[in-house]
C-alpha positions as CSV (number, residue, x, y, z in Angstrom):
1,M,0.0,0.0,0.0
2,T,1.2,3.5,-0.8
3,E,1.4,5.7,2.3
4,T,0.6,9.4,2.3
5,P,3.0,11.4,4.5
6,T,0.5,13.4,6.5
7,F,-3.2,13.6,7.1
8,Q,-4.8,14.7,3.9
9,I,-8.3,15.7,2.8
10,V,-9.4,14.6,-0.7
11,A,-12.6,16.0,-2.3
12,M,-14.2,13.9,-5.0
13,D,-17.0,15.6,-6.9
14,G,-19.0,14.8,-10.0
15,G,-22.4,14.0,-11.4
16,A,-24.4,10.8,-11.2
17,A,-22.6,7.6,-12.3
18,T,-19.3,9.3,-13.1
19,G,-17.5,6.7,-10.9
20,K,-17.1,8.7,-7.7
21,S,-17.9,5.9,-5.3
22,S,-15.9,3.1,-7.0
23,T,-12.9,5.5,-7.5
24,S,-13.1,6.9,-3.9
25,K,-13.3,3.4,-2.4
26,G,-10.3,2.3,-4.4
27,V,-8.2,5.3,-3.5
28,S,-9.1,4.9,0.2
29,E,-7.8,1.3,0.1
30,R,-4.6,2.4,-1.7
31,L,-3.8,5.3,0.6
32,G,-5.3,4.3,3.9
33,L,-8.0,7.0,3.8
34,M,-11.4,6.9,5.4
35,H,-14.1,6.9,2.7
36,V,-17.3,9.0,3.1
37,D,-20.1,8.9,0.5
38,T,-22.2,12.0,1.0
39,G,-24.7,10.8,-1.6
40,A,-25.6,8.1,0.8
41,H,-26.1,10.8,3.4
42,Y,-28.7,12.5,1.3
43,R,-30.3,9.2,0.4
44,G,-30.4,8.2,4.1
45,V,-32.0,11.4,5.1
46,T,-34.4,11.2,2.2
47,Y,-35.4,7.7,3.3
48,A,-36.0,8.9,6.8
49,L,-38.0,12.0,5.8
50,L,-40.2,9.9,3.4
51,K,-40.9,7.5,6.3
52,A,-41.9,10.5,8.4
53,G,-44.3,11.7,5.6
54,A,-42.2,14.7,4.5
55,D,-42.9,16.2,1.1
56,P,-40.0,17.8,-0.8
57,D,-42.5,20.2,-2.5
58,K,-43.4,21.6,1.0
59,P,-40.0,22.6,2.3
60,E,-41.4,24.8,5.0
61,A,-42.3,21.7,7.1
62,I,-38.9,20.0,6.7
63,P,-36.8,21.8,9.3
64,E,-39.1,20.6,12.1
65,Q,-39.0,17.0,10.7
66,L,-35.2,17.2,10.6
67,Q,-35.1,18.0,14.3
68,R,-36.3,14.5,15.0
69,L,-33.3,12.9,13.3
70,S,-30.1,12.2,15.3
71,L,-27.0,11.6,13.2
72,D,-23.9,9.5,14.1
73,T,-21.2,7.5,12.3
74,E,-20.5,3.8,12.1
75,L,-17.4,2.4,10.4
76,E,-17.7,-0.5,8.0
77,G,-14.1,-1.3,7.1
78,R,-12.7,2.0,5.7
79,S,-16.2,3.4,4.9
80,A,-18.0,5.8,7.3
81,R,-21.7,5.1,7.3
82,L,-24.4,7.5,8.4
83,S,-26.5,6.3,11.3
84,I,-29.9,7.9,11.8
85,N,-31.5,7.5,15.2
86,G,-29.2,4.7,16.0
87,T,-29.6,2.7,12.8
88,V,-27.7,2.6,9.5
89,P,-30.3,2.4,6.7
90,A,-29.9,-0.6,4.4
91,D,-28.6,0.0,0.9
92,T,-31.7,-1.5,-0.5
93,D,-33.8,1.1,1.3
94,I,-31.8,4.1,0.4
95,R,-31.5,3.1,-3.3
96,S,-35.2,2.2,-3.8
97,P,-37.2,3.7,-6.6
98,E,-39.0,5.9,-4.1
99,V,-35.7,7.4,-2.8
100,N,-34.3,7.6,-6.3
101,A,-37.3,9.7,-7.4
102,A,-37.1,12.1,-4.3
103,V,-33.4,12.4,-3.3
104,A,-32.5,15.2,-5.7
105,K,-35.5,17.2,-4.6
106,F,-34.7,16.8,-0.9
107,A,-31.1,17.6,-1.6
108,A,-32.1,20.9,-3.2
109,V,-33.8,22.0,0.1
110,S,-31.4,24.4,1.9
111,A,-32.5,23.1,5.3
112,V,-31.4,19.6,4.4
113,R,-28.0,20.7,3.1
114,Q,-27.4,22.8,6.2
115,F,-28.5,19.9,8.4
116,L,-25.8,17.7,6.9
117,F,-23.1,20.4,6.6
118,D,-21.7,20.3,10.1
119,Y,-22.0,16.5,10.2
120,Q,-20.0,16.1,7.0
121,R,-17.3,18.6,8.1
122,N,-17.0,16.6,11.4
123,Q,-15.9,13.5,9.5
124,V,-12.4,14.8,9.6
125,E,-12.4,14.4,13.3
126,V,-13.8,10.8,13.0
127,A,-11.0,9.9,10.6
128,R,-8.3,11.3,12.9
129,E,-9.8,9.6,15.9
130,Q,-9.8,6.3,14.0
131,Q,-6.2,6.9,13.0
132,F,-6.7,7.0,9.2
133,S,-4.0,8.7,7.2
134,G,-6.7,11.0,5.7
135,L,-10.2,11.4,4.4
136,I,-11.7,11.0,0.9
137,M,-15.2,12.4,0.7
138,E,-17.3,12.1,-2.4
139,G,-20.3,14.1,-3.5
140,R,-21.5,17.1,-5.5
141,D,-20.3,20.0,-3.4
142,I,-17.3,18.7,-1.5
143,G,-14.6,20.8,-3.2
144,S,-16.8,23.8,-3.5
145,V,-18.7,24.0,-0.1
146,I,-17.7,21.3,2.4
147,F,-13.9,21.3,2.0
148,P,-13.0,24.2,-0.4
149,D,-9.5,24.1,1.1
150,A,-9.0,20.3,0.7
151,D,-5.5,19.2,0.0
152,H,-6.7,17.6,-3.3
153,R,-9.9,18.3,-5.2
154,F,-11.1,16.2,-8.1
155,F,-14.1,16.5,-10.5
156,L,-15.1,13.4,-12.4
157,H,-17.2,13.5,-15.5
158,A,-18.3,11.3,-18.4
159,D,-20.8,11.5,-21.3
160,E,-24.4,10.9,-20.5
161,A,-24.6,7.6,-22.5
162,T,-21.7,6.1,-20.6
163,R,-23.2,7.1,-17.3
164,A,-26.7,5.8,-18.2
165,A,-25.2,2.4,-19.1
166,R,-23.4,2.3,-15.7
167,R,-26.6,3.1,-13.9
168,A,-28.5,0.4,-15.9
169,K,-25.8,-2.2,-15.0
170,E,-26.2,-1.3,-11.3
171,G,-30.0,-1.9,-11.7
172,Q,-30.7,1.8,-10.9
173,T,-33.7,3.5,-12.6
174,D,-33.1,7.2,-12.0
175,S,-32.7,9.5,-15.0
176,I,-29.2,10.8,-15.5
177,A,-30.4,13.9,-17.4
178,A,-33.1,14.7,-14.8
179,R,-30.7,14.3,-11.9
180,D,-28.0,16.5,-13.6
181,K,-30.6,19.3,-14.2
182,I,-31.8,19.4,-10.6
183,D,-28.3,19.1,-9.2
184,S,-26.9,21.8,-11.4
185,S,-29.7,24.3,-11.2
186,R,-30.5,24.2,-7.4
187,K,-30.0,27.5,-5.6
188,T,-28.1,26.0,-2.7
189,A,-24.7,24.4,-3.5
190,P,-25.3,23.6,-7.2
191,L,-23.2,20.9,-8.8
192,H,-20.2,22.5,-10.7
193,C,-16.5,21.9,-11.1
194,P,-14.7,23.9,-8.4
195,D,-12.1,26.4,-9.6
196,G,-8.7,24.7,-9.6
197,A,-10.0,21.1,-9.2
198,T,-8.4,18.4,-11.3
199,Q,-10.9,17.2,-13.9
200,I,-10.9,13.6,-15.1
201,N,-13.0,12.2,-17.9
202,T,-13.7,8.6,-16.6
203,G,-15.5,7.5,-19.9
204,P,-12.4,6.3,-21.8
205,H,-10.7,4.7,-18.7
206,T,-11.2,1.6,-16.7
207,L,-11.8,1.9,-13.0
208,E,-8.3,0.9,-12.1
209,E,-6.9,3.5,-14.5
210,V,-8.9,6.2,-12.9
211,I,-7.9,5.1,-9.4
212,E,-4.2,5.1,-10.5
213,L,-4.5,8.6,-11.9
214,V,-6.0,10.0,-8.7
215,V,-3.3,8.2,-6.6
216,Q,-0.6,9.6,-8.8
217,Y,-1.9,13.2,-8.3
218,I,-2.2,12.8,-4.5
219,T,1.3,11.2,-4.0
220,A,3.2,13.3,-6.6
């Protein structure tokens, strides 16, 4: 395993199905970093809010419903999982068609983003306490909002056809184009490539090639 010399924060941004999760997990293994998937955070909160009867089209009621949710972190290997009210939601629950259809709408609600902001920033302390050599956090606003001063910031992209094929292979049914439109046009923390971030087109590359590219940038 390649060792990083000091604790480092790595921000990994990009749209749906650009390879953020697979790349981030691979890099975390190579460099001894704690992996955090903020997309799963929004999916988990969406799942909890839907169970509570929340409606993303009625954002005025959401802050009160968020107050009933208590967040914590549980480690599964190198991955930090979001625990809500003492339970880590199952992947099958947070990736259901109902959550797929609602997550982008809930993620566009400023109260939801603010609710998760401090929790996500605090993952640095979790990684330090667990003696990881750093943190790699993936999402859509990591390098622009959560960690704009990260040691390394990456933005992954690929053409829509490639990403749609990846989603289909995973058995996911959400629309790439629809998700991109909502993520890029929301008023709070819209998806965009942060100034100065390293852009990588994952379409022409295998997963291992992308992981190697990222590792080379970090360890150069």
